[in-house]
C-alpha positions in Angstrom: 0.2 0.2 0.0 2.9 2.3 0.7 4.0 1.7 -2.9 0.7 3.2 -4.1 1.0 6.1 -2.3 4.4 6.8 -3.4 4.0 6.4 -6.8 0.9 8.5 -6.6 2.9 11.4 -5.5 5.6 10.9 -8.1 2.8 10.9 -10.6 1.5 14.2 -9.1 4.8 15.9 -8.7 5.2 14.9 -12.6 2.1 16.3 -13.8 2.5 19.6 -11.4 5.9 20.5 -13.4 5.2 23.1 -15.7 8.1 21.8 -18.1 8.6 17.9 -17.9 5.3 16.9 -19.2 6.0 18.9 -22.5 9.5 17.8 -22.6 8.0 13.8 -22.5 6.1 15.0 -25.5 7.9 17.4 -27.7 11.4 16.0 -27.1 10.5 12.7 -29.1 8.7 14.8 -32.2 11.9 16.9 -32.4 14.3 13.7 -32.5 12.2 11.8 -35.0 11.2 14.4 -37.2 14.5 16.4 -37.5 17.4 14.3 -36.5 17.1 11.4 -39.4 17.4 14.3 -42.0 20.3 15.6 -40.7 22.5 12.6 -39.3 22.9 10.9 -42.6 25.9 9.8 -43.2 25.3 9.7 -47.1 27.8 11.5 -49.1 25.6 13.9 -51.5 26.2 17.4 -53.2 29.8 17.0 -54.1 30.9 20.3 -55.6 32.7 19.9 -58.7 35.0 22.0 -60.6 36.4 21.0 -64.2 39.2 22.1 -65.8 38.8 21.9 -69.7 42.0 21.9 -71.5 40.9 20.2 -74.3 37.7 21.8 -75.1 36.7 19.2 -77.8 33.2 17.8 -78.6 34.2 14.7 -76.7 35.6 16.6 -73.8 32.5 18.6 -73.7 30.3 15.5 -73.1 32.2 14.4 -70.5 31.6 17.8 -68.6 27.9 17.8 -69.7 27.8 14.2 -68.3 29.0 15.3 -64.9 26.7 18.6 -65.2 23.5 16.3 -65.5 24.6 13.8 -62.6 22.5 14.2 -59.6 24.8 13.1 -57.3 27.2 16.0 -57.8 27.1 19.8 -57.6 28.7 21.1 -61.0 30.5 24.6 -59.9 30.9 25.4 -63.7 34.6 25.3 -65.5 37.3 27.1 -64.3 40.3 28.7 -66.9 43.4 27.2 -65.0 43.9 24.0 -62.4 45.1 27.0 -60.1 42.3 29.0 -60.1 40.0 25.6 -59.4 42.4 25.0 -56.6 41.6 28.4 -55.1 37.9 27.1 -54.9 39.2 24.2 -52.9 41.4 26.2 -50.6 37.9 28.7 -50.1 35.6 25.4 -49.5 34.1 25.9 -52.4 34.8 23.0 -54.2 35.4 19.2 -53.4 36.8 17.8 -56.0 38.4 19.0 -59.5 38.3 17.2 -62.7 41.6 17.9 -64.9 41.1 17.3 -68.5 44.2 17.4 -70.4 45.2 19.1 -73.7 45.1 16.0 -76.4 42.0 14.3 -74.7 40.1 13.4 -77.7 42.9 13.0 -79.8 44.1 10.1 -77.5 40.6 8.3 -77.2 40.7 8.6 -81.4 43.9 6.8 -81.2 42.7 4.1 -79.1 45.1 5.3 -75.9 44.0 5.8 -72.6 44.0 9.7 -71.8 44.9 10.5 -68.0 42.4 12.7 -66.5 43.7 14.1 -63.0 41.0 14.2 -60.2 42.0 16.1 -57.2 39.8 15.6 -54.3 39.9 17.5 -50.7 40.4 14.9 -48.4 40.1 17.1 -45.2 36.9 15.1 -45.0 38.5 12.3 -46.1 35.2 10.0 -46.5 33.4 13.0 -48.8 36.8 13.3 -50.8 37.3 9.4 -51.6 33.6 9.0 -52.3 33.6 11.7 -54.3 36.8 11.0 -56.2 35.7 7.4 -56.4 32.2 8.2 -58.3 33.5 10.4 -60.4 36.8 7.9 -61.7 33.7 5.8 -62.3 32.3 8.3 -64.5 35.5 9.3 -66.2 36.2 5.5 -66.9 32.9 4.5 -68.3 33.1 7.9 -70.8 36.9 7.1 -71.8 35.7 2.9 -72.2 31.9 2.6 -72.6 32.2 -1.3 -72.7 33.4 -1.1 -68.9 30.0 0.1 -68.2 28.2 -2.5 -70.4 30.3 -5.6 -68.8 28.3 -5.0 -65.8 24.8 -5.5 -67.0 25.1 -9.5 -66.1 25.8 -8.5 -62.6 22.6 -8.3 -60.2 22.3 -6.9 -57.0 19.5 -7.7 -54.4 19.5 -5.1 -51.4 18.0 -7.0 -48.5 15.8 -5.6 -46.1 16.4 -1.8 -46.8 15.5 -2.2 -50.4 15.5 1.4 -51.4 18.7 2.1 -49.7 17.1 4.6 -47.0 19.4 5.8 -44.3 16.4 7.0 -42.3 15.4 3.5 -41.6 18.6 2.4 -40.2 18.9 5.5 -38.1 14.8 5.6 -36.9 15.5 2.7 -34.3 18.7 3.5 -33.0 17.3 7.2 -32.5 14.4 5.6 -30.4 17.2 4.0 -28.0 18.7 7.6 -27.7 15.5 8.7 -26.9 15.2 6.3 -23.8 18.5 6.6 -22.5 18.2 10.9 -22.6 14.6 10.3 -20.8 14.9 7.5 -18.6 18.9 8.4 -17.4 18.8 12.0 -17.0 14.9 12.5 -15.3 15.3 10.0 -12.3 18.5 11.3 -11.7 17.4 14.9 -11.3 14.6 13.9 -9.6 16.4 12.7 -6.6 19.0 15.1 -6.6 16.2 17.9 -6.8 14.2 16.4 -3.6 18.1 16.8 -2.0 18.2 20.0 -2.7 14.6 21.3 -1.9 15.0 19.2 1.6 12.2 16.8 0.8 14.1 13.8 0.9 14.9 14.7 4.7 11.0 13.9 5.2 11.2 10.7 3.2 14.1 9.4 5.3 12.1 9.9 8.5 9.2 7.8 7.4 9.5 4.1 7.7 9.1 3.8 4.1 11.7 0.8 3.3 14.5 1.4 0.3 13.5 -0.6 -2.2 9.7 0.7 -1.8 11.5 4.7 -2.3 13.9 3.3 -5.1 10.4 1.4 -7.3 8.3 4.5 -6.6 11.3 6.6 -8.5 11.5 4.1 -11.1 8.3 3.0 -12.1 6.8 6.5 -13.6 10.1 6.5 -15.8 9.5 3.0 -17.1 6.1 4.0 -18.2 7.7 7.4 -19.5 9.7 5.0 -21.6 6.6 3.0 -23.3 5.0 6.1 -23.9 8.1 7.5 -25.7 8.4 4.2 -27.9 4.6 4.5 -28.6 5.2 7.9 -30.1 8.3 7.2 -31.9 6.8 4.3 -33.6 3.6 6.2 -34.6 5.7 9.2 -36.0 7.9 6.9 -37.8 4.8 5.2 -39.5 3.1 8.5 -40.1 6.2 10.6 -41.5 8.3 8.3 -43.0 6.1 5.5 -43.7 8.7 3.0 -41.5 6.7 0.3 -39.7 8.6 -2.3 -37.5 9.3 -5.5 -39.6 9.4 -7.7 -36.2 7.2 -8.3 -33.5 6.1 -5.0 -31.6 5.9 -6.7 -28.3 9.3 -8.0 -28.5 10.6 -3.9 -29.0 8.4 -3.0 -26.1 10.2 -5.9 -24.1 13.7 -4.4 -25.2 12.5 -1.0 -24.7 11.4 -1.9 -21.1 14.5 -3.4 -20.2 16.4 -0.6 -22.0 14.3 1.8 -19.3 15.6 -0.4 -16.5 19.2 -0.1 -17.5 19.2 3.7 -17.3 17.0 4.8 -14.6 18.9 2.5 -12.6 22.0 4.2 -14.0 20.5 7.5 -13.7 19.7 6.8 -9.8 23.2 5.6 -9.2 24.6 9.1 -10.2 21.8 10.6 -8.0 22.9 8.7 -5.1 26.3 9.7 -5.3 25.6 13.3 -6.5 24.5 16.2 -3.9 23.7 18.9 -6.3 21.8 19.2 -9.5 24.9 20.3 -11.4 27.2 17.5 -10.4 24.4 14.9 -11.2 23.9 16.0 -14.8 27.7 16.6 -15.6 28.4 13.2 -14.7 25.4 12.1 -16.2 26.1 13.6 -19.7 29.8 12.1 -19.3 28.2 8.6 -19.1 25.7 9.4 -21.9 28.1 10.7 -24.6 30.7 7.6 -23.8 28.2 5.0 -24.1 26.1 6.9 -27.3 29.7 7.3 -29.2 30.6 3.8 -28.4 27.4 1.9 -29.2 27.9 1.8 -33.2 25.5 4.4 -33.9 27.6 6.2 -36.1 30.7 4.3 -36.0 30.4 0.5 -36.9 32.0 -1.2 -34.2 33.7 -3.5 -36.6 35.7 -0.4 -37.5 37.1 0.8 -34.0 40.4 -0.1 -32.7 40.5 -3.5 -30.9 40.8 -1.9 -27.6 37.6 0.2 -28.1 35.9 -3.0 -29.6 36.4 -4.6 -26.0 34.9 -1.5 -23.9 32.1 -1.8 -26.5 31.0 -5.3 -24.5 30.0 -3.3 -21.7 28.0 -1.0 -23.0 24.5 -1.4 -22.7 23.3 0.7 -25.5 25.3 -1.2 -28.3 23.3 -4.4 -27.2 20.2 -2.5 -27.4 20.9 -0.7 -30.9 22.2 -4.0 -32.4 18.9 -6.0 -31.2 16.6 -3.2 -32.0 18.0 -2.8 -35.5 17.8 -6.5 -36.2 13.9 -6.8 -35.2 12.8 -3.5 -36.5 14.7 -3.7 -39.8 15.0 -7.5 -40.4 12.0 -8.7 -38.6 13.8 -11.1 -36.5 12.6 -12.9 -33.6 13.2 -13.8 -29.8 15.8 -16.1 -31.3 17.6 -13.6 -32.9 17.7 -11.5 -30.2 17.9 -13.3 -27.4 22.0 -12.8 -26.8 21.6 -9.1 -26.7 18.1 -9.4 -24.2 20.1 -11.8 -21.6 23.2 -9.1 -21.7 20.6 -6.4 -21.0 18.7 -8.0 -18.3 21.9 -8.7 -16.7 23.0 -5.0 -16.9 19.2 -3.9 -15.7 19.6 -6.3 -12.4 23.1 -4.5 -11.8 22.1 -1.1 -12.2 18.9 -1.3 -10.7 20.3 -3.2 -7.3 23.0 -1.1 -7.4 20.6 1.6 -7.3 18.8 0.2 -4.2 21.8 -0.6 -2.5 23.7 2.7 -2.8 20.7 4.5 -1.3 21.7 5.5 1.9 18.1 6.1 4.6 18.9 7.2 7.5 16.4 7.2 10.4 
């Protein structure tokens, strides 16, 4: 019965807060509506300068082909390579295509003309991808048979047939929402009570530690389910993206994720005396876990020592599991390992939260 009264107190406290209910609904809307567009790792809009020293009909066809591509932004032709390099140095161009004098003559004679591609590699991914696509385009123009030889090759894209990067990012963003809301809010809740002095009144009552901690955790577990529901609805309404697997399995994994980060948030609050201290510690934890989760960088691309650290990152297992269920439609057997590891993390963090809370009578 005591737990019921404590839960009612937490619900009233959340609803009377002028900011918190708005955050719970507005934050998922902003993240799901905005972030999939700006977090895309696709390389697009590569700005290209062309230096055509040959000025022949053949070189003109190559220039027109580059200008007609939807992948590149054609900046126009430059009179000299030095002028094009000035664009690179100012950031007005990413790649230079330098067509040499005698380009058409060499093609007629059956020789392979040497076309110079100069890419700004300050952004290594953008420079390498832009140069690679341009090299393929130039090669097909020099040797049309090179493109025809690929006609017998058939490619089947599984799970994400339209190669839509948003389908890959949206499930991971749901994990980010759970981590932020279910981690930060419980931490700031208890520290806020410490600063206001109300926690001393609770400590003077016969309320047990586990009842107090459960009363702090359960509301944020419910908030986690609400956030997932809002996110799933937005993904369907805005992007037409739906879960290919079991929604019950997605909700089950989300509950485990809420268990993990609400426990982490309460552990941080138990060792913090001020709101500022709790926020800084939580921000440190959240940023490290997010960057090393595989959200932005594939885990296999990380150094060996970083891959070892990823094994103790609950965020990694959740993102891997929800992408497997959401995109590939896997069942429980396909994510049983990740679920088991998340359950262990939940037991450890929530148990630590209960044990680390010091109740003074």
